[in-house]
Each structure stands twice: as C-alpha cells, then as structure tokens.
C-alpha positions as a Python dict, from the first residue, in 0.01 Angstrom:
ca = {
    (1, 'M'): (0, 0, 0),
    (2, 'I'): (255, 66, 269),
    (3, 'V'): (572, -124, 186),
    (4, 'G'): (562, -453, 374),
    (5, 'I'): (200, -409, 487),
    (6, 'K'): (-96, -499, 268),
    (7, 'K'): (-342, -211, 291),
    (8, 'T'): (-539, -95, -9),
    (9, 'F'): (-625, 273, -14),
    (10, 'A'): (-673, 560, -252),
    (11, 'C'): (-659, 936, -214),
    (12, 'V'): (-791, 1256, -362),
    (13, 'E'): (-541, 1536, -411),
    (14, 'G'): (-586, 1893, -526),
    (15, 'S'): (-569, 2256, -424),
    (16, 'N'): (-785, 2414, -157),
    (17, 'G'): (-1130, 2485, -298),
    (18, 'V'): (-1114, 2226, -575),
    (19, 'G'): (-1395, 2015, -423),
    (20, 'K'): (-1217, 1715, -269),
    (21, 'T'): (-1417, 1698, 54),
    (22, 'T'): (-1750, 1781, -110),
    (23, 'V'): (-1715, 1512, -377),
    (24, 'L'): (-1593, 1247, -132),
    (25, 'K'): (-1895, 1316, 90),
    (26, 'L'): (-2126, 1283, -212),
    (27, 'L'): (-1966, 948, -296),
    (28, 'A'): (-1990, 829, 64),
    (29, 'D'): (-2360, 914, 70),
    (30, 'K'): (-2442, 765, -270),
    (31, 'Y'): (-2214, 459, -280),
    (32, 'Q'): (-2122, 409, 87),
    (33, 'L'): (-1760, 483, -1),
    (34, 'K'): (-1541, 475, 309),
    (35, 'I'): (-1375, 815, 343),
    (36, 'S'): (-1139, 975, 590),
    (37, 'K'): (-904, 1268, 629),
    (38, 'S'): (-547, 1150, 581),
    (39, 'V'): (-423, 1335, 887),
    (40, 'P'): (-604, 1196, 1193),
    (41, 'E'): (-813, 1420, 1416),
    (42, 'W'): (-583, 1368, 1716),
    (43, 'F'): (-290, 1508, 1515),
    (44, 'R'): (-464, 1829, 1410),
    (45, 'G'): (-401, 2000, 1744),
    (46, 'Y'): (-26, 1964, 1690),
    (47, 'I'): (-5, 2088, 1331),
    (48, 'S'): (122, 2439, 1408),
    (49, 'D'): (391, 2297, 1640),
    (50, 'V'): (494, 2033, 1386),
    (51, 'R'): (514, 2287, 1104),
    (52, 'A'): (761, 2490, 1314),
    (53, 'L'): (1010, 2200, 1314),
    (54, 'C'): (1289, 2150, 1063),
    (55, 'P'): (1165, 1992, 736),
    (56, 'K'): (1293, 1640, 807),
    (57, 'Q'): (1132, 1626, 1152),
    (58, 'E'): (811, 1778, 1018),
    (59, 'Y'): (795, 1518, 742),
    (60, 'K'): (864, 1225, 978),
    (61, 'L'): (585, 1327, 1218),
    (62, 'Y'): (336, 1376, 934),
    (63, 'E'): (444, 1042, 786),
    (64, 'A'): (374, 871, 1120),
    (65, 'A'): (31, 1038, 1138),
    (66, 'H'): (-57, 930, 783),
    (67, 'I'): (57, 572, 843),
    (68, 'T'): (-132, 556, 1173),
    (69, 'E'): (-454, 664, 1002),
    (70, 'I'): (-412, 402, 729),
    (71, 'L'): (-317, 118, 965),
    (72, 'K'): (-615, 164, 1194),
    (73, 'K'): (-860, 88, 912),
    (74, 'P'): (-987, -270, 855),
    (75, 'N'): (-786, -479, 607),
    (76, 'H'): (-1089, -582, 401),
    (77, 'S'): (-1197, -225, 323),
    (78, 'I'): (-1071, 27, 72),
    (79, 'Y'): (-1057, 375, 220),
    (80, 'F'): (-1046, 697, 23),
    (81, 'Y'): (-846, 972, 186),
    (82, 'D'): (-902, 1343, 151),
    (83, 'R'): (-538, 1429, 71),
    (84, 'S'): (-234, 1214, 141),
    (85, 'I'): (131, 1231, 235),
    (86, 'Y'): (182, 1383, -111),
    (87, 'S'): (17, 1708, 2),
    (88, 'T'): (251, 1722, 299),
    (89, 'V'): (557, 1668, 82),
    (90, 'I'): (446, 1932, -170),
    (91, 'R'): (389, 2190, 106),
    (92, 'I'): (723, 2119, 279),
    (93, 'F'): (918, 2130, -47),
    (94, 'Y'): (745, 2455, -149),
    (95, 'K'): (824, 2612, 188),
    (96, 'N'): (1189, 2515, 140),
    (97, 'K'): (1202, 2642, -220),
    (98, 'K'): (1273, 2302, -374),
    (99, 'K'): (1234, 2238, -745),
    (100, 'I'): (928, 2057, -877),
    (101, 'N'): (1128, 1760, -1005),
    (102, 'E'): (1277, 1721, -654),
    (103, 'V'): (924, 1675, -519),
    (104, 'L'): (850, 1400, -770),
    (105, 'N'): (1183, 1229, -700),
    (106, 'F'): (1104, 1225, -327),
    (107, 'I'): (745, 1108, -378),
    (108, 'S'): (858, 824, -604),
    (109, 'E'): (1072, 687, -318),
    (110, 'L'): (797, 695, -53),
    (111, 'E'): (686, 379, 121),
    (112, 'I'): (326, 501, 142),
    (113, 'V'): (180, 435, -202),
    (114, 'P'): (-192, 474, -274),
    (115, 'E'): (-337, 232, -527),
    (116, 'L'): (-510, 527, -693),
    (117, 'V'): (-448, 902, -673),
    (118, 'L'): (-731, 1115, -810),
    (119, 'V'): (-595, 1463, -876),
    (120, 'F'): (-870, 1725, -884),
    (121, 'Q'): (-776, 2030, -1090),
    (122, 'C'): (-952, 2345, -1200),
    (123, 'E'): (-877, 2711, -1256),
    (124, 'R'): (-752, 2922, -969),
    (125, 'S'): (-1053, 3155, -996),
    (126, 'I'): (-1294, 2865, -939),
    (127, 'C'): (-1101, 2743, -633),
    (128, 'Y'): (-1087, 3094, -494),
    (129, 'S'): (-1460, 3156, -543),
    (130, 'R'): (-1548, 2823, -378),
    (131, 'I'): (-1333, 2910, -78),
    (132, 'K'): (-1502, 3250, -48),
    (133, 'E'): (-1846, 3092, -96),
    (134, 'R'): (-1798, 2864, 202),
    (135, 'N'): (-1662, 3155, 408),
    (136, 'D'): (-1329, 2988, 479),
    (137, 'N'): (-1056, 3216, 604),
    (138, 'I'): (-794, 3022, 412),
    (139, 'F'): (-519, 3239, 273),
    (140, 'F'): (-505, 3170, -101),
    (141, 'D'): (-142, 3175, -211),
    (142, 'N'): (-127, 3207, -590),
    (143, 'S'): (238, 3107, -602),
    (144, 'F'): (170, 2789, -403),
    (145, 'F'): (-130, 2712, -627),
    (146, 'E'): (96, 2724, -935),
    (147, 'Y'): (368, 2515, -768),
    (148, 'E'): (125, 2255, -634),
    (149, 'N'): (-48, 2214, -970),
    (150, 'A'): (285, 2188, -1154),
    (151, 'V'): (375, 1900, -920),
    (152, 'Y'): (35, 1739, -981),
    (153, 'D'): (82, 1772, -1358),
    (154, 'L'): (418, 1598, -1330),
    (155, 'M'): (272, 1325, -1107),
    (156, 'I'): (-6, 1259, -1359),
    (157, 'K'): (248, 1240, -1640),
    (158, 'E'): (502, 1019, -1461),
    (159, 'M'): (308, 802, -1214),
    (160, 'D'): (85, 513, -1322),
    (161, 'N'): (-146, 543, -1021),
    (162, 'C'): (-248, 907, -1088),
    (163, 'C'): (-558, 1022, -1272),
    (164, 'R'): (-659, 1382, -1351),
    (165, 'I'): (-1016, 1483, -1266),
    (166, 'N'): (-1171, 1796, -1417),
    (167, 'A'): (-1303, 1956, -1099),
    (168, 'A'): (-1437, 2267, -1274),
    (169, 'Q'): (-1767, 2094, -1351),
    (170, 'D'): (-2067, 2053, -1124),
    (171, 'Y'): (-1987, 1843, -814),
    (172, 'L'): (-2228, 1566, -920),
    (173, 'L'): (-2054, 1535, -1257),
    (174, 'V'): (-1718, 1526, -1080),
    (175, 'A'): (-1848, 1257, -843),
    (176, 'N'): (-1965, 1046, -1140),
    (177, 'E'): (-1627, 1082, -1312),
    (178, 'V'): (-1450, 983, -991),
    (179, 'Y'): (-1675, 683, -941),
    (180, 'Q'): (-1601, 561, -1294),
    (181, 'C'): (-1226, 585, -1222),
    (182, 'I'): (-1278, 392, -899),
    (183, 'L'): (-1475, 118, -1076),
    (184, 'Q'): (-1210, 94, -1344),
    (185, 'K'): (-936, 52, -1083),
    (186, 'F'): (-1109, -156, -816),
    (187, 'G'): (-1410, -306, -993),
    (188, 'E'): (-1720, -393, -796),
    (189, 'I'): (-1529, -483, -477),
    (190, 'L'): (-1635, -164, -308),
}
C-alpha cells in the first residue's frame, strides 16, 4: 500500500545472486504471477546520474520511480516486485555509513509499504557462485553483503510483513516455499 492510495503489492528482497529474478520468473510461468522490476525501465538510464546526487535527492528520485511503477499497474491485480524501495534505502544508508538500526527506523516511516516482503537469504558463497555462473560482472562487496543481510535480519524480526525464505535450496523448492507464503497471505485471489 502507498499511504492514501489503495494498491496491493508485494516484493522480493535479497542480495545479488540469491535467486530473486529466477524464482519470480518461475512463479510467473507456473502460476501466472504478475511480476515487475521495482525500478522502471525508463529510470535505468539515469541511475548513475541519480547515484551521484546527495543522499536525500537520490532517495527522492528513487522513491518517485518506485511509486510510478506501482501506480501504473491495474488496481485489481497484485504485483510482485523484484526488489523495492527497501533495497534503495539499504544501499544509500550503507554508502553513507549509517547504522543498521537507522535503516530500520527510516524504513518503518516510509509511505510505500508492501503487503508482503519475501526476504531471500543464503550464504555468501552461494550468491557469489551464482553470480559467476551467470557471467555477471557485478562487483561482490562482502562488507555490503553483511550489512544488507543484517538489515534484512532486523526487518524480519521487527516487521510483521516480512518473511525469510531459505534461498540456498534448489530454485523450484524456493519457488514452492514462496508460493505457499503468497497463498497464506493473499489466499486464492491471485
């Protein structure tokens, strides 16, 4: 939900290489789940420019992009986003050396609130090997991995809409676990 606007949406969060995109595509194919990237395609060309701005400006532009993506979807559908504004906040706070509890405090005040946040987690070595396997040239920052997962752990502990998913298993098993969480939250309305 976006405060004041009734939109139902969920998101998948997790580190690079944890399997978010792969599992969402499996669910879209098998269950016709409606999926999307949380940052719209038109915004992607501006990311390097936006990341060069001061943190507050960077956040505001990303927030606008996230909201735009959510608002353009039909009201009667539940969309599942590959990442959310939470990823943006975590990255900005990490870059600015903020404490983990500061991230959670900020997130808890956001006006963009997914009905369900599925947090995919697995060991760093698994994420790293998956990134290498798909030949991505993503720089794997161990320090950011630890920070990001500490924030996710705190979110799972403190936020009612968060659910941990063991992403170390086979993608089909992960997809089944995710689908069960979705059914539990949304029922058969999908």
